[in-house]
C-alpha positions as CSV (number, residue, x, y, z in Angstrom):
1,M,-202.0,-42.8,-21.2
2,P,-200.1,-40.1,-20.7
3,T,-199.6,-38.7,-17.0
4,F,-199.9,-35.0,-16.0
5,D,-196.0,-34.1,-15.5
6,S,-195.7,-35.6,-18.7
7,L,-198.3,-33.2,-20.6
8,M,-196.6,-30.0,-19.5
9,N,-194.4,-29.6,-21.8
10,P,-197.6,-30.3,-25.1
11,L,-199.7,-27.9,-23.2
12,L,-197.2,-25.5,-23.9
13,R,-196.4,-26.2,-26.8
14,A,-200.3,-26.4,-27.7
15,L,-200.4,-22.8,-26.6
16,I,-197.9,-21.5,-28.8
17,T,-199.4,-23.2,-31.3
18,L,-202.7,-21.1,-30.3
19,G,-200.9,-17.8,-30.0
20,G,-200.0,-17.7,-26.7
21,S,-203.8,-17.9,-25.4
22,G,-206.8,-20.4,-25.4
23,S,-209.5,-22.0,-23.7
24,I,-209.4,-25.0,-21.9
25,D,-211.4,-27.0,-25.0
26,E,-208.9,-25.3,-27.2
27,I,-206.3,-26.7,-25.3
28,Y,-207.5,-29.5,-24.9
29,E,-207.9,-30.5,-28.5
30,K,-204.5,-29.3,-29.6
31,V,-202.9,-31.4,-27.4
32,L,-204.8,-34.4,-29.0
33,E,-203.7,-33.0,-32.4
34,Q,-200.1,-32.7,-31.8
35,E,-199.6,-35.5,-29.7
36,N,-201.7,-37.7,-31.9
37,I,-203.9,-39.0,-28.9
38,D,-206.1,-41.7,-30.7
39,D,-209.8,-41.7,-29.7
40,E,-209.2,-45.0,-28.0
41,I,-207.2,-42.9,-25.1
42,S,-209.3,-39.6,-25.7
43,S,-212.2,-41.3,-24.6
44,I,-211.4,-42.9,-21.9
45,L,-213.3,-41.0,-18.9
46,H,-211.9,-40.5,-15.3
47,N,-214.8,-41.2,-13.9
48,P,-218.1,-41.8,-15.1
49,E,-220.1,-41.7,-12.1
50,K,-219.4,-38.1,-11.5
51,S,-218.9,-36.3,-14.6
52,N,-218.1,-36.8,-18.2
53,Q,-214.4,-35.1,-18.0
54,T,-212.2,-37.5,-20.1
55,E,-208.6,-38.8,-18.1
56,V,-206.7,-37.1,-20.2
57,G,-208.5,-33.6,-19.7
58,Y,-208.6,-34.6,-15.9
59,R,-204.5,-34.8,-16.0
60,L,-204.0,-31.9,-18.7
61,A,-206.1,-29.9,-15.5
62,W,-203.4,-30.9,-13.3
63,A,-200.7,-29.9,-15.5
64,R,-202.3,-26.5,-16.0
65,T,-202.3,-25.8,-11.8
66,F,-198.8,-27.2,-11.5
67,L,-197.9,-24.8,-14.5
68,K,-199.7,-21.8,-12.7
69,K,-198.3,-22.2,-9.9
70,Y,-194.5,-22.9,-11.7
71,G,-195.1,-19.3,-12.8
72,F,-195.7,-20.5,-16.3
73,L,-199.6,-19.5,-16.8
74,E,-201.9,-17.6,-16.0
75,N,-205.6,-17.3,-16.4
76,S,-208.9,-15.0,-16.4
77,S,-212.0,-15.3,-15.0
78,R,-213.5,-16.1,-18.1
79,G,-211.8,-19.5,-17.9
80,I,-208.8,-18.7,-20.8
81,W,-205.7,-19.5,-19.8
82,A,-201.9,-18.1,-21.3
83,L,-198.6,-18.1,-21.5
84,T,-196.5,-16.0,-18.9
85,K,-193.5,-13.5,-19.9
86,I,-191.2,-16.3,-18.8
87,A,-193.0,-19.1,-20.8
88,K,-192.8,-17.4,-23.7
89,E,-189.1,-16.4,-23.6
90,Q,-188.3,-20.6,-22.2
91,E,-191.0,-22.3,-23.8
92,Q,-190.5,-25.5,-22.2
93,V,-190.0,-27.4,-18.9
94,D,-188.5,-29.7,-16.9
95,P,-191.7,-31.6,-15.5
96,Q,-189.8,-33.5,-12.9
97,A,-188.4,-29.7,-11.5
98,V,-192.1,-28.1,-11.8
99,V,-193.6,-31.1,-9.9
100,K,-190.5,-31.2,-7.0
101,D,-190.7,-27.1,-6.7
102,V,-194.5,-27.0,-6.6
103,R,-194.8,-29.7,-3.7
104,E,-192.2,-28.2,-1.7
105,A,-193.7,-24.6,-1.8
106,D,-197.1,-25.9,-0.9
107,K,-195.6,-27.7,1.9
108,A,-193.6,-24.2,2.9
109,A,-196.6,-22.5,2.8
110,P,-199.9,-24.5,3.8
111,R,-201.9,-20.9,5.0
112,Q,-201.7,-19.5,2.0
113,R,-202.7,-22.3,0.0
114,I,-205.6,-22.7,2.0
115,K,-206.5,-19.0,1.4
116,N,-206.1,-19.7,-2.5
117,R,-208.7,-22.3,-2.3
118,K,-211.1,-19.6,-1.3
119,T,-211.1,-18.4,-4.6
120,H,-212.5,-19.1,-8.2
121,Q,-209.1,-20.7,-9.6
122,I,-208.2,-24.4,-9.2
123,E,-205.8,-24.6,-6.5
124,L,-203.8,-28.6,-5.9
125,I,-203.8,-30.0,-2.5
126,D,-203.4,-33.4,-2.8
127,G,-204.1,-36.5,-4.9
128,E,-203.7,-36.5,-8.6
129,T,-206.0,-33.6,-10.5
130,P,-208.6,-30.9,-9.2
131,E,-212.8,-32.4,-9.3
132,L,-215.4,-30.7,-11.3
133,Q,-217.6,-28.7,-9.4
134,S,-219.8,-30.4,-6.9
135,W,-222.7,-29.2,-8.1
136,Q,-221.7,-30.4,-11.9
137,E,-221.0,-33.7,-10.4
138,Q,-224.3,-34.0,-8.6
139,L,-226.3,-32.5,-12.1
140,H,-224.4,-35.5,-14.1
141,H,-225.3,-38.8,-12.1
142,L,-229.1,-36.7,-12.1
143,L,-229.2,-36.6,-15.4
144,T,-227.4,-39.8,-16.4
145,R,-228.7,-42.5,-13.3
146,E,-231.9,-40.7,-11.8
147,I,-234.3,-39.1,-13.9
148,S,-236.6,-41.6,-16.2
149,A,-236.5,-41.6,-20.3
150,D,-239.4,-39.8,-20.1
151,A,-238.2,-37.0,-17.9
152,F,-235.3,-36.5,-20.0
153,E,-237.5,-36.1,-23.3
154,R,-239.4,-33.3,-21.3
155,L,-236.2,-31.8,-20.3
156,A,-234.4,-31.7,-23.8
157,Q,-237.7,-30.1,-25.2
158,R,-237.8,-27.6,-22.3
159,L,-234.5,-26.5,-22.9
160,L,-234.5,-26.4,-26.4
161,R,-237.8,-24.0,-26.2
162,E,-236.0,-22.0,-23.6
163,S,-233.1,-21.6,-25.9
164,G,-235.3,-20.1,-28.3
165,F,-236.7,-23.1,-30.3
166,V,-240.1,-23.5,-31.9
167,Q,-242.4,-26.2,-33.0
168,V,-240.3,-28.6,-31.0
169,E,-241.1,-32.3,-31.4
170,V,-239.7,-35.3,-30.7
171,T,-239.8,-38.1,-33.3
172,G,-238.3,-41.4,-31.9
173,R,-236.0,-42.7,-29.3
174,T,-232.4,-44.1,-29.8
175,G,-231.8,-47.5,-27.9
176,D,-229.4,-45.9,-25.2
177,G,-231.9,-43.7,-23.8
178,G,-231.5,-40.9,-25.8
179,I,-234.0,-39.0,-28.2
180,D,-234.8,-37.8,-31.9
181,G,-236.7,-34.4,-32.5
182,K,-237.2,-31.6,-35.0
183,G,-237.6,-27.6,-34.6
184,I,-237.1,-24.5,-35.7
185,A,-234.5,-22.0,-34.4
186,K,-235.8,-18.6,-34.6
187,I,-232.8,-15.9,-34.8
188,H,-234.3,-12.2,-33.1
189,G,-237.9,-13.1,-34.6
190,F,-237.0,-12.4,-38.2
191,M,-234.9,-15.5,-39.6
192,S,-235.7,-19.2,-38.8
193,F,-234.0,-22.8,-39.7
194,H,-235.1,-26.1,-39.6
195,V,-233.3,-28.2,-36.7
196,I,-232.8,-32.0,-36.3
197,F,-231.7,-32.5,-33.0
198,Q,-230.4,-35.6,-31.3
199,C,-229.9,-36.0,-27.4
200,K,-228.0,-38.7,-26.0
201,K,-228.8,-39.8,-22.6
202,Y,-224.8,-41.2,-22.2
203,Q,-221.9,-41.5,-20.3
204,G,-219.1,-42.2,-22.8
205,A,-217.8,-40.7,-25.6
206,V,-219.7,-40.2,-28.9
207,S,-217.8,-41.4,-31.9
208,A,-217.6,-40.2,-35.2
209,K,-220.0,-43.0,-36.5
210,D,-222.5,-41.5,-34.0
211,I,-222.1,-38.5,-35.9
212,R,-222.5,-39.9,-39.9
213,D,-225.6,-42.1,-38.8
214,F,-227.0,-38.7,-37.5
215,R,-225.7,-36.6,-40.4
216,G,-227.2,-39.5,-42.7
217,A,-230.9,-38.6,-41.0
218,M,-230.7,-34.9,-41.8
219,V,-230.9,-35.3,-45.3
220,G,-233.5,-33.4,-46.9
221,R,-235.0,-32.9,-43.7
222,A,-233.2,-29.9,-41.8
223,D,-231.1,-27.0,-42.4
224,K,-228.6,-27.9,-39.6
225,G,-228.4,-30.0,-36.9
226,L,-227.9,-30.4,-33.3
227,F,-226.4,-33.1,-31.0
228,I,-226.6,-32.8,-27.3
229,T,-224.8,-35.5,-24.7
230,T,-224.9,-35.7,-21.3
231,G,-221.3,-37.4,-22.2
232,T,-218.5,-36.1,-24.4
233,F,-217.4,-36.2,-28.0
234,T,-214.1,-37.9,-29.6
235,S,-211.7,-35.8,-31.2
236,S,-212.7,-37.3,-34.0
237,A,-216.0,-37.1,-34.2
238,V,-215.7,-33.5,-33.9
239,K,-213.8,-33.1,-36.8
240,E,-216.6,-34.9,-38.7
241,A,-218.9,-32.4,-37.3
242,T,-217.7,-29.8,-38.8
243,R,-216.1,-31.8,-41.8
244,D,-215.9,-29.4,-45.2
245,G,-218.9,-30.1,-47.7
246,A,-220.9,-31.4,-45.1
247,P,-224.2,-30.3,-43.5
248,P,-222.9,-28.6,-40.3
249,I,-224.0,-30.2,-37.0
250,D,-223.3,-28.4,-33.4
251,L,-222.1,-30.3,-30.7
252,V,-223.6,-29.8,-26.9
253,D,-221.5,-32.0,-24.0
254,G,-222.2,-32.8,-20.9
255,E,-220.3,-29.4,-19.1
256,Q,-221.9,-27.2,-21.6
257,L,-225.4,-28.8,-21.0
258,A,-224.6,-28.2,-17.5
259,E,-223.7,-24.3,-18.1
260,K,-226.6,-24.0,-20.3
261,L,-229.1,-25.4,-17.6
262,K,-227.6,-23.4,-15.4
263,E,-227.4,-20.3,-17.2
264,L,-231.6,-20.7,-18.2
265,Q,-232.0,-22.0,-14.3
266,L,-233.4,-24.9,-14.9
267,G,-233.1,-27.0,-12.3
268,V,-229.9,-25.4,-10.9
269,K,-229.9,-22.1,-9.3
270,T,-227.2,-19.7,-8.7
271,E,-227.0,-18.4,-4.8
272,M,-225.7,-15.1,-4.1
273,I,-224.4,-14.8,-1.0
274,E,-224.2,-11.5,1.0
275,K,-220.6,-10.3,2.1
276,V,-220.6,-7.1,4.6
277,S,-216.9,-5.9,5.2
278,I,-216.2,-2.5,7.2
279,D,-213.3,0.0,5.7
280,K,-211.3,1.0,8.4
281,E,-209.7,3.5,6.3
282,W,-212.6,5.5,5.3
283,F,-213.0,6.4,9.2
284,A,-210.0,7.2,9.7
285,N,-210.5,9.8,6.7
286,I,-213.9,10.8,7.9
């Protein structure tokens, strides 16, 4: 398992290959590909009880944090990470120097570090890597540990209906707490296509074999496949889902599932907090 500092240069190389910027998922997949990290390593979860985040993804998050503080990366509110001007000129770093300089800077500016924690950026205090937000951890635990198989089935049906599916029907249950079903996805009220779906209540990583088995069940029954899991997908599973010449399968992992539930406000509420400030300059110029 690579350490977070040993992933710094692979992360930079991945961004260079991606054209200088990329989403967290794009960077993750490119690092796995370029560093030949196999499924055995990439499917290891950091803390299965709290989230579906992989250990490699967890350590890459630390690598991003250190490189941002070092001035080599920047990120937008939309979750896109990009190389800075200095990163484009230098292209690689001395990981030990990065860790040393960032930790010394953190010790020298504790007040600024506390201030930065109030922003939406992931910031490092102590430990080995940033944790996911608490609401995501709570939701992951609830979905994988607390709700019953019947409740998970009802949730899956509700999610698909809220997303525009009609005639949603559960056709069977899998041995691991997941469900199989079918429905019709409608686009703008005009076009529609038949979809076979599987929702897997799972803490681990879905393998390429799982995707192949699912595709086998699709043949002659649907135009498209949808595979939803509370866990994650191995790199080979992602490749299998988009293999040329095979029926396409859309993948939704635990993090995407959480965001979708939040977007649709299905058991996840977003609370807006009012903040009132005084504009002294306005009063001075009145």
